[in-house]
C-alpha positions in Angstrom: 0.0 0.0 0.0 1.6 3.3 -1.1 1.5 6.4 1.1 -0.9 8.1 -1.3 -3.2 5.1 -1.4 -3.3 4.9 2.4 -3.8 8.7 3.0 -6.8 8.8 0.6 -8.7 6.1 2.5 -11.2 6.8 5.2 -11.9 4.3 8.0 -15.0 2.9 6.3 -13.1 2.3 3.1 -10.3 0.5 5.1 -12.9 -1.6 6.8 -14.5 -2.6 3.5 -11.1 -3.4 1.9 -10.1 -5.6 4.9 -13.4 -7.5 4.9 -13.3 -8.1 1.2 -9.7 -9.3 1.3 -8.3 -6.5 -0.9 -5.8 -5.6 1.9 -5.2 -6.7 5.4 -4.9 -4.8 8.7 -1.2 -5.3 8.8 -0.6 -3.4 5.6 -2.8 -0.6 6.7 -1.2 -0.4 10.1 2.3 -0.4 8.6 1.3 2.4 6.3 0.0 4.4 9.2 3.2 3.8 11.2 5.3 5.0 8.3 3.2 8.2 8.1 3.5 8.8 11.8 7.3 8.3 11.6 7.6 10.8 8.8 5.2 13.5 10.1 5.3 13.4 13.8 8.8 14.8 14.3 7.5 18.0 12.6 3.9 18.1 13.8 4.2 16.5 17.2 0.6 15.1 17.3 1.4 11.7 18.9 3.0 11.8 22.3 2.4 8.2 23.7 3.4 5.4 21.4 1.6 2.0 21.7 2.5 0.7 18.2 4.6 -2.3 19.2 1.7 -3.7 21.2 -1.0 -2.7 18.7 1.0 -4.2 15.7 1.6 -7.4 17.6 -2.1 -7.9 18.6 -4.1 -6.4 15.8 -7.8 -5.4 15.7 -10.3 -6.9 18.1 -13.9 -7.7 17.7 -15.7 -9.1 14.6 -14.5 -8.3 11.1 -18.1 -7.3 10.2 -17.6 -3.8 11.8 -17.6 -1.0 9.2 -14.3 0.3 10.6 -12.5 -2.9 11.5 -8.8 -2.6 10.9 -8.7 1.2 10.7 -5.7 3.0 12.5 -6.8 5.1 15.4 -5.3 7.5 18.1 -6.7 8.3 21.5 -6.5 11.7 23.1 -4.3 11.9 26.3 -7.3 13.0 28.4 -10.6 11.7 29.7 -10.5 8.1 28.5 -8.5 5.8 30.7 -6.6 2.9 29.0 -5.3 -0.5 30.0 -2.1 -0.3 28.0 -1.1 3.4 28.1 -1.0 6.0 30.9 -3.3 9.0 30.9 -1.2 12.1 31.7 -3.4 15.0 30.7 -0.2 16.5 29.2 0.9 17.4 32.7 4.3 16.8 34.1 2.9 15.9 37.5 1.4 12.8 35.8 4.6 11.7 34.2 5.1 8.1 35.0 1.4 7.5 35.8 0.3 3.9 35.5 -2.3 2.6 33.1 -5.6 1.6 34.7 -8.3 -0.1 32.6 -10.0 0.7 29.4 -13.0 3.1 29.6 -16.3 1.9 28.2 -15.9 4.0 25.1 -12.3 2.7 24.5 -13.5 -0.8 24.9 -16.3 -0.3 22.4 -14.0 1.2 19.9 -11.6 -1.7 20.3 -14.4 -4.1 19.8 -15.3 -2.3 16.6 -11.8 -3.2 15.4 -10.1 0.1 15.6 -6.3 -0.4 15.9 -5.2 2.1 18.6 -1.6 3.1 17.9 -1.0 5.7 20.6 -2.2 8.9 22.2 -2.3 12.4 20.9 -1.1 15.7 22.3 -3.4 18.1 24.2 -3.0 21.2 26.3 -2.5 20.6 30.0 -5.8 19.2 31.3 -7.4 20.0 27.9 -7.9 23.5 29.3 -7.0 25.7 26.3 -8.1 26.4 22.7 -4.6 25.8 21.4 -2.3 22.8 21.9 1.0 23.9 23.3 1.7 22.1 26.6 4.9 22.8 28.4 5.2 19.0 29.1 5.5 17.9 25.5 5.7 21.0 23.4 3.3 22.4 20.8 1.5 20.5 18.1 1.9 22.2 14.7 -0.6 22.7 12.0 -0.1 20.7 8.8 -1.4 23.6 6.8 1.1 26.1 8.4 3.4 25.0 11.1 3.5 28.5 12.7 -0.3 28.4 13.2 -2.2 26.8 16.1 -4.0 23.5 15.6 -6.6 24.7 18.1 -7.5 22.8 21.2 -7.9 20.9 23.1 -8.0 18.0 20.7 -5.2 19.6 18.7 -3.1 16.4 18.4 -6.1 14.6 16.9 -6.8 17.4 14.5 -3.2 17.4 13.1 -3.0 13.6 13.0 -6.2 13.4 10.9 -5.6 16.4 8.7 -2.1 15.2 7.8 -3.4 11.8 6.8 -1.5 9.9 9.5 -4.7 8.3 10.6 -8.2 8.6 9.2 -9.9 9.1 12.5 -8.9 10.1 16.1 -10.5 10.6 19.5 -11.4 14.0 20.7 -13.2 15.6 23.7 -15.4 18.7 23.7 -16.2 20.6 26.9 -16.1 24.1 25.2 -15.4 23.4 21.5 -12.4 21.1 21.9 -13.5 18.8 19.0 -14.9 21.5 16.8 -12.1 24.1 17.2 -9.2 21.8 16.1 -11.5 20.5 13.3 -11.9 24.1 12.1 -8.2 24.9 12.4 -7.0 21.8 10.7 -9.7 21.2 8.1 -11.3 18.1 9.3 -14.9 17.1 10.3 -15.6 17.3 14.0 -18.8 16.3 15.6 -19.6 17.0 19.3 -22.5 14.5 19.9 -25.5 15.0 22.1 -24.3 15.1 25.7 -24.3 11.7 27.2 -24.7 9.8 23.9 -21.2 8.4 24.2 -20.3 7.1 27.6 -17.4 8.3 29.8 -17.4 5.6 32.5 -17.0 3.4 34.2 -15.0 5.6 36.7 -17.2 8.7 36.2 -20.6 9.4 34.8 -20.0 12.8 33.3 -17.5 15.7 33.2 -18.5 19.2 34.1 -22.1 18.2 34.8 -22.6 17.1 31.3 -20.9 19.9 29.4 -18.4 17.5 27.9 -18.9 15.0 25.0 -16.2 12.6 23.8 -16.2 11.5 20.1 -13.8 11.7 17.1 -12.4 14.0 14.4 -12.4 12.5 11.0 -11.9 13.3 7.3 -15.4 12.1 6.3 -18.8 12.4 7.8 -19.4 8.6 7.4 -16.4 7.8 9.6 -17.8 9.9 12.3 -21.2 8.2 12.0 -19.6 4.8 12.1 -17.6 5.6 15.2 -20.8 6.9 16.8 -22.5 3.6 16.0 -19.6 1.8 17.6 -19.5 3.9 20.8 -22.9 5.3 21.6 -25.5 4.0 24.1 -25.9 3.7 27.9 -23.5 1.9 30.1 -24.0 0.3 33.6 -24.3 2.8 36.3 -25.5 5.6 34.1 -28.3 7.3 36.0 -29.6 9.3 33.1 -29.0 7.1 30.0 -29.0 8.8 26.6 -30.1 6.4 23.9 -29.4 6.7 20.1 -32.3 8.1 18.1 -31.8 5.8 15.2 -30.7 2.2 14.7 -27.6 3.2 12.8 -26.1 6.7 12.3 -24.2 5.3 9.4 -27.3 4.1 7.7 -29.1 7.3 8.6 -26.8 9.2 6.2 -28.9 7.8 3.4 -32.0 9.5 4.7 -32.9 12.8 3.1 -32.9 15.5 5.9 -35.1 18.3 4.5 -36.5 20.7 3.8 -35.2 22.4 6.9 -35.5 25.8 8.5 -32.0 26.9 9.4 -31.2 29.9 11.5 -27.9 31.8 10.6 -25.9 33.8 13.1 -22.9 35.9 12.2 -22.5 37.7 15.5 -22.2 36.6 19.1 -23.3 39.2 21.7 -20.2 39.2 23.8 -17.6 38.7 21.0 -19.2 40.9 18.3 -18.9 40.4 14.6 -16.6 37.8 13.1 -13.9 38.5 10.5 -15.5 39.4 7.1 -13.9 36.3 5.5 -15.6 34.0 8.1 -18.9 35.8 7.6 -18.7 35.6 3.8 -18.0 31.8 3.8 -21.0 31.3 6.1 -23.2 33.3 3.8 -22.0 31.3 0.8 -22.9 28.1 2.7 -26.3 29.6 3.4 -26.8 30.1 -0.4 -25.7 26.5 -1.0 -28.2 25.3 1.6 -30.9 27.3 -0.1 -30.0 25.7 -3.4 -30.4 22.3 -1.6 -34.0 23.2 -0.8 -33.6 24.6 2.8 -34.8 27.9 4.2 -32.3 30.3 5.8 -33.5 32.9 8.3 -31.6 35.2 10.7 -30.9 33.9 14.1 -29.7 35.9 17.2 -28.0 34.3 20.2 -29.2 35.5 23.5 -26.4 37.1 25.4 -24.6 34.7 27.8 -23.4 36.4 30.9 -20.0 37.9 30.1 -18.8 36.8 33.5 -18.4 33.1 32.8 -17.1 32.2 36.3 -20.1 29.9 36.8 -19.2 28.0 33.6 -15.6 27.6 34.6 -16.5 26.3 38.1 -18.3 23.4 36.5 -15.1 22.0 34.9 -12.4 23.4 37.3 -13.3 20.8 39.9 -12.6 18.0 37.4 -9.1 19.2 37.2 -8.6 19.7 40.9 -10.0 16.3 41.7 -7.5 14.6 39.4 -4.6 16.5 41.0 -5.8 15.6 44.5 -5.9 11.9 43.5 -2.4 12.1 42.0 -1.2 13.9 45.1 -2.5 11.1 47.3 -1.0 8.5 45.0 2.5 10.0 45.0 2.4 11.1 48.6 3.4 14.7 47.7 2.0 17.8 46.2 2.9 19.0 42.7 6.1 21.1 42.5 5.7 24.6 40.9 7.4 23.5 37.7 5.0 20.5 37.3 1.9 22.7 36.7 1.2 25.5 34.2 -0.3 28.8 35.1 -3.8 27.9 34.1 -3.8 24.9 36.3 -2.5 26.9 39.3 -5.3 29.4 38.7 -7.8 26.5 38.7 -6.4 25.2 42.0 -6.6 28.6 43.6 -10.2 29.1 42.5 -11.5 25.8 43.6 -9.7 26.1 47.0 -11.8 29.2 47.8 -15.1 28.1 46.1 -18.0 27.6 48.5 -20.7 25.0 48.2 -23.2 27.7 47.5 -21.1 29.1 44.6 -21.0 25.6 43.0 -24.7 25.2 43.5 -25.4 28.6 41.9 -23.2 27.6 39.0 -25.3 24.5 38.4 -28.4 26.7 38.5 -26.8 29.1 36.1 -26.1 26.3 33.7 -29.7 25.2 33.7 -31.0 28.8 33.2 -28.7 29.4 30.2 -29.6 26.1 28.7 -33.3 27.0 28.9 -32.7 30.4 27.4 -30.7 29.1 24.5 -33.2 26.3 23.8 -36.0 28.7 23.7 -34.2 31.0 21.3 -33.9 28.2 18.8 -37.5 27.2 18.7 -38.8 27.2 15.2 -35.4 26.2 13.8 -34.3 22.7 12.7 -30.6 23.7 12.7 -28.4 26.7 13.5 -25.6 27.8 11.1 -22.6 29.8 12.3 -19.0 30.3 11.4 -16.8 27.7 12.9 -14.3 30.3 14.1 -14.4 34.1 14.5 -11.0 34.6 12.9 -8.2 32.7 11.2 -6.4 30.3 13.6 -3.9 32.4 15.6 -0.1 32.0 15.6 1.4 29.6 18.1 2.3 31.4 21.3 -0.5 34.0 21.2 -2.9 32.2 23.6 -0.7 31.8 26.7 -2.2 29.7 29.5 1.2 28.3 30.5 3.6 31.0 31.7 3.9 33.6 34.5 2.6 36.1 31.8 -0.8 34.4 31.9 -3.7 36.7 32.6 -7.0 34.9 32.9 -9.2 37.8 31.7 -7.0 38.5 28.7 -6.8 34.9 27.8 -10.6 34.7 27.9 -11.0 37.7 25.6 -8.5 36.4 23.1 -10.0 32.9 23.1 -13.6 34.3 22.7 -12.4 36.3 19.7 -11.2 33.1 17.9 -14.0 30.8 19.1 -17.2 32.8 19.7 -19.7 30.1 18.9 -18.5 27.1 20.8 -19.8 26.9 24.4 -23.4 27.7 23.6 -23.9 24.1 22.4 -22.1 22.6 25.3 -24.4 24.5 27.6 -27.5 23.1 25.8 -25.9 19.6 25.2 -27.1 19.6 21.6 -25.0 18.1 18.8 -22.8 20.5 16.9 -20.2 20.0 14.2 -17.5 21.9 12.4 -17.3 21.3 8.6 -14.2 22.3 6.5 -15.9 23.9 3.5 -13.3 26.3 2.0 -9.7 27.5 2.1 -9.0 31.0 3.3 -7.0 33.7 1.5 -4.2 32.8 3.9 -4.2 29.2 2.7 -5.8 27.9 5.9 -9.0 25.8 6.4 -12.2 27.8 6.7 -15.1 26.1 8.3 -18.7 26.5 9.2 -20.6 25.1 12.2 -24.0 23.4 12.2 -26.0 22.5 15.4 -29.1 20.4 15.6 -31.6 19.8 18.5 -30.5 17.5 21.2 -30.8 13.9 20.2 -30.9 14.7 16.4 -27.3 13.7 15.7 -28.7 11.8 12.8 -30.2 15.0 11.2 -26.9 16.8 11.6 -24.9 14.0 10.1 -27.2 13.5 7.2 -27.0 17.2 6.1 -23.2 17.3 6.7 -22.8 14.2 4.5 -24.6 16.1 1.7 -22.5 19.2 2.2 -19.4 17.1 2.0 -20.5 15.8 -1.3 -21.2 19.3 -2.7 -18.0 20.9 -1.5 -15.5 18.0 -2.0 -13.6 19.0 1.1 -12.0 15.5 1.2 -9.8 16.4 -1.8 -8.1 19.3 0.0 -4.8 18.4 1.5 -2.3 20.4 3.6 1.4 20.7 2.6 2.3 18.2 5.4 0.3 15.3 4.1 1.0 11.6 4.2 0.0 11.2 0.6 3.2 13.0 -0.6 5.7 11.0 1.5 
């Protein structure tokens, strides 16, 4: 299998070829390993290497899975694994021991995904760029001086570069969709709770987070959702899939739909003209496809997002407390970045009443956002507010870190992300154009909670219309 042959395949095509005997998983895995060896020294997307074990054992589960034999990378956060440590890109967790596979990891293994290693992420997945002190920045295959986004930045670079067709991401405030937009991949944040996070925990940040994948094609995302979704033991509020198969649902016509378009977020203001123009062109394409576009206005979310941050800050402080107990010592100053120290300071002074008020604020904002979307089948926005920023601009790591300035700069680049974490509804970034600067330019679509099938079906048709799969960055496995 040549590098170009491999790099052009998505996971579903790989699964089909393996089932039909036109290739075998070994040839695919070797091609992926070659791509990783060639690209990773420059891009730094894979930071934990499990290839020796993966290549020795091969795919698990029945070969009937649509993605059986496809190479895959996990993110170094959220999902625990039996064969690799989970370090959250934090030096304090260097040398951590593997535990057991999370439910979602086990389901992906059973679907035949060949997990080759883990990808880079900012410390505790707490930034919209991927530049951890512990392992260094991940670089964008379109322009290595530009951010890959975060926090699933390693996954974005790995998929965009063609090293793997599909990779795990997490999304608490845009962390699947932002790297997808920066790197030119498809990134779906599923409905909250649809993919499990256990067995050790039921949710992260009171349900703000969703784990899923970044992929080059919509059908790979749908196939991975089929493999991973559904309730798990101990889940008190189970979320069940709305269709028998999300992959099969791609064949269902989605429309005609009423789609609300927003080009401005009340706190962040208007997006860059190029982002707005691309979204307007997408609106015209959707009208040509038979859908109706109408203006949509987001209600203003309180500019003071302290309530939102408290909901995920405690997930970080809890992990650090557990590691402190395990090691018998507190972290040294050089083992934590500035953002993490800020998180520990804030959680140490937070009262029970403040945390309860934060939970109430989450519910109130979810109700407000849901009501604003009544009468619309989908919401259309730019995926980003501006081009991806240069590496080093968003600083959550050093003594120069200023939380308020960091929030302002982050909101400027990603104004339309957290709204759909608050509501728990599915949202996806679609890489529909290339900007004047030669970078991916994406739009975002969001559907009502539980209608992941509707979102995937429309995205599948947009993919066919735009041909985004044929756009490749300068650092691409197909040219090795």
